[in-house]
C-alpha positions as CSV (number, residue, x, y, z in Angstrom):
1,M,-0.1,-0.4,0.0
2,K,1.2,3.6,-1.2
3,V,-0.2,7.1,0.0
4,S,0.0,10.2,-1.8
5,G,-0.6,13.3,0.5
6,F,-1.9,16.3,-1.3
7,T,-2.8,20.1,-0.5
8,F,-2.8,23.5,-1.8
9,V,-1.5,26.9,-0.4
10,R,-1.6,30.3,-1.0
11,N,0.0,33.5,1.0
12,V,0.3,31.1,4.5
13,V,2.9,33.0,5.7
14,K,0.8,36.8,5.5
15,Y,-2.2,35.1,7.4
16,D,-0.3,33.0,9.6
17,Y,-1.1,29.6,8.5
18,P,0.2,26.6,10.4
19,V,1.0,25.0,7.0
20,V,4.6,23.1,8.0
21,E,2.8,21.5,11.2
22,S,0.1,20.5,8.9
23,I,2.4,18.9,6.4
24,R,4.4,17.3,8.6
25,S,1.7,16.0,10.5
26,I,0.6,13.1,8.0
27,L,4.2,13.1,6.1
28,P,5.1,9.9,8.2
29,V,2.3,7.9,6.6
30,V,2.5,9.0,2.9
31,D,5.2,8.0,0.3
32,E,5.1,11.3,-1.3
33,F,3.4,15.2,-1.0
34,I,1.9,17.2,-3.4
35,V,1.5,20.9,-2.6
36,N,0.2,23.2,-5.1
37,V,1.4,26.6,-4.4
38,G,-0.3,29.4,-6.1
39,R,1.2,32.3,-7.1
40,C,2.5,34.9,-4.3
41,E,4.8,37.4,-2.5
42,D,4.7,36.7,0.9
43,G,7.1,33.8,1.0
44,T,5.0,30.7,0.7
45,L,6.7,28.9,-1.9
46,E,10.1,29.6,-0.1
47,L,8.3,28.4,3.2
48,I,7.4,24.7,1.8
49,R,10.7,24.3,0.1
50,S,12.2,24.8,3.5
51,I,10.5,22.1,5.1
52,G,13.4,19.8,3.3
53,D,11.7,16.6,3.0
54,P,12.3,14.6,-0.3
55,K,8.8,13.5,-0.3
56,I,7.9,16.9,-1.1
57,K,6.7,17.8,-4.5
58,I,5.5,21.3,-5.1
59,V,3.5,22.2,-8.3
60,E,3.0,26.4,-9.1
61,S,-0.1,27.5,-10.6
62,V,-1.8,30.6,-10.7
63,W,-5.6,31.6,-9.0
64,D,-8.6,31.7,-11.5
65,E,-10.2,34.9,-9.9
66,T,-13.5,34.3,-11.8
67,L,-13.8,31.0,-9.5
68,R,-14.0,33.4,-6.5
69,K,-17.5,33.0,-6.0
70,D,-18.6,30.3,-3.3
71,G,-15.2,29.1,-3.0
72,L,-15.4,27.2,-6.2
73,I,-11.5,28.0,-6.4
74,Y,-10.5,25.8,-3.5
75,A,-12.2,23.1,-5.2
76,Q,-10.1,23.7,-8.3
77,Q,-6.9,24.2,-6.6
78,T,-7.1,21.4,-4.8
79,N,-8.2,19.3,-7.8
80,I,-5.1,20.8,-9.6
81,A,-2.8,18.8,-7.0
82,L,-4.9,15.8,-6.8
83,P,-3.8,14.3,-10.6
84,H,-0.2,14.2,-9.2
85,C,-1.2,12.0,-6.7
86,T,0.5,8.4,-8.1
87,D,-0.2,6.2,-4.8
88,D,-3.2,3.9,-4.0
89,W,-4.9,6.3,-1.3
90,A,-4.7,10.1,-1.3
91,F,-5.1,11.6,1.7
92,Y,-5.6,15.7,1.8
93,I,-5.1,18.1,4.5
94,Q,-5.6,22.1,4.7
95,A,-3.0,24.5,5.4
96,D,-5.0,25.2,8.7
97,E,-5.6,21.4,9.9
98,V,-3.3,19.1,11.7
99,V,-3.5,15.3,12.3
100,H,-2.3,14.1,15.7
101,E,0.7,11.8,15.9
102,E,-1.4,9.2,18.0
103,D,-4.1,8.6,15.2
104,L,-1.7,7.9,12.5
105,P,-1.1,4.1,13.4
106,I,-4.8,3.8,13.4
107,I,-5.4,5.6,10.0
108,Q,-2.8,3.3,8.3
109,E,-4.4,0.2,9.4
110,V,-8.0,1.3,8.1
111,M,-6.3,2.5,4.8
112,R,-5.1,-1.5,4.7
113,R,-8.3,-2.9,5.5
114,H,-10.3,-0.7,3.1
115,L,-7.5,-1.1,0.2
116,G,-9.2,-4.4,-1.5
117,N,-12.4,-3.3,-1.1
118,P,-13.3,-0.7,-3.9
119,A,-16.5,0.0,-2.6
120,V,-14.9,2.4,0.0
121,K,-14.1,5.1,-1.4
122,G,-13.1,7.6,0.8
123,L,-12.5,7.6,4.7
124,L,-14.2,9.8,7.3
125,F,-12.4,12.1,9.8
126,R,-13.8,13.9,12.9
127,Y,-13.1,17.4,13.4
128,L,-12.1,19.9,16.3
129,H,-12.7,23.0,15.9
130,F,-10.7,25.6,18.1
131,I,-11.4,29.0,18.6
132,A,-9.8,32.0,20.1
133,D,-7.7,29.4,22.2
134,Y,-6.1,25.7,22.0
135,W,-8.7,24.4,24.6
136,S,-12.3,25.8,23.1
137,S,-13.8,24.2,20.7
138,N,-16.9,24.7,18.4
139,P,-18.8,21.7,18.0
140,W,-21.6,23.8,15.7
141,F,-19.4,23.6,12.6
142,C,-19.1,20.9,10.1
143,Y,-18.0,17.8,12.4
144,K,-16.9,15.2,9.7
145,A,-15.3,15.3,6.5
146,V,-13.4,12.8,4.0
147,R,-10.0,13.9,4.1
148,I,-8.6,10.1,2.2
149,I,-10.0,9.1,-0.7
150,R,-9.2,5.9,-3.1
151,N,-7.1,7.6,-5.9
152,N,-8.5,5.9,-9.0
153,G,-9.3,8.9,-11.0
154,E,-13.1,8.5,-9.8
155,V,-13.4,11.3,-7.2
156,E,-12.5,15.1,-6.8
157,S,-12.6,17.8,-4.8
158,C,-16.2,19.9,-5.0
159,G,-17.8,23.0,-4.1
160,D,-15.4,24.6,-1.5
161,A,-13.1,21.7,-1.2
162,V,-15.0,20.6,2.1
163,G,-15.6,17.2,0.7
164,F,-15.5,15.1,-2.3
165,H,-17.8,14.0,-5.3
166,L,-18.0,11.6,-8.3
167,K,-16.5,13.0,-11.2
168,A,-19.1,11.1,-13.6
169,T,-22.1,11.9,-11.9
170,Q,-21.2,14.8,-9.0
171,Q,-22.7,12.9,-6.5
172,Y,-21.6,13.9,-3.0
173,L,-19.6,11.2,-1.2
174,Q,-21.2,11.6,2.2
175,S,-24.7,11.6,0.9
176,G,-24.5,8.8,-1.1
177,P,-24.6,4.6,-0.4
178,K,-23.3,4.3,3.4
179,E,-20.9,1.9,1.9
180,W,-18.9,4.7,-0.2
181,I,-17.1,5.9,3.1
182,A,-16.1,4.5,6.4
183,P,-14.1,5.9,9.4
184,S,-10.7,6.5,9.6
185,D,-10.8,6.9,13.3
186,G,-8.5,9.7,12.9
187,R,-9.2,13.4,14.2
188,V,-8.6,16.7,12.5
189,F,-7.7,19.6,14.2
190,H,-8.9,22.2,12.9
191,Y,-6.8,25.8,13.6
192,G,-8.3,28.5,10.8
193,W,-9.7,30.6,13.8
194,M,-6.8,30.8,16.1
195,K,-5.5,33.6,14.8
196,D,-4.8,37.7,16.1
197,P,-7.7,39.8,15.9
198,K,-5.6,41.8,13.1
199,T,-4.4,39.3,10.9
200,M,-8.0,37.4,11.1
201,T,-9.7,40.8,10.0
202,E,-7.2,41.2,6.8
203,K,-7.6,37.6,6.0
204,M,-11.3,38.2,6.0
205,G,-10.9,41.5,4.4
206,A,-8.8,39.5,1.3
207,S,-11.3,36.9,1.6
208,D,-14.6,39.2,-0.1
209,G,-16.2,37.5,-2.5
210,L,-15.5,34.3,-1.2
211,S,-17.4,31.7,1.1
212,W,-16.5,32.4,4.3
213,R,-19.4,31.0,7.2
214,P,-18.5,27.9,9.0
215,R,-18.7,25.3,7.6
216,S,-21.8,22.2,8.1
217,C,-21.9,19.2,6.8
218,R,-23.9,17.4,9.1
219,R,-26.6,16.6,6.1
220,G,-24.2,15.3,3.6
221,Q,-23.7,18.5,2.2
222,A,-21.0,21.0,3.0
223,T,-21.7,24.7,2.7
224,G,-19.4,27.5,3.6
225,S,-15.4,27.7,4.0
226,R,-12.7,28.8,5.9
227,Q,-10.4,30.4,3.6
228,L,-7.9,28.6,3.4
229,S,-5.7,31.1,2.0
230,V,-6.5,34.5,-0.9
């Protein structure tokens, strides 16, 4: 079994995203890590290069500003990185997300268990959204999301990159047949709202025209986003 990690980034230095910690959190369980770096002038590309891990492969892109409405540009940028993944599973993580090291062996075992079952198209993670400090979390934000998909070309990112759907039918995985997804037994720690007020205000201002509302996917449909980078 081989696993590809993938993400997209832009302006993560300017808006204080923990992208280095994010990438490193899953490096131990991936064989390669694809990072789609959008063109920017804040040192994001240099920061990704500074991680210095041979697993990391950088793809550079230019954002299509016509896709800013409703956060669609996030899925588009995610789907630029995805085709560069070459392994059995594709493990998606966003620049303000971290997976706990204690969960990595469990996640690996779940991937091995379902590798030979093509009916399973994605693995579901539980979310903890931290607000203002490292102790307070918001239970009303999106509490489950698919972050590992079977890398067979059938699945792609959709909406504002909260979830995934089938390319052929655009059926959202979490609202499809229950055998499509399995629990990963892993957690995602989301730190997108852990910023000083000035940085958060600047980020939200730069996100004008993008979806910014807290995300909700309790009924199998994701809405809103946390502006990974703008």
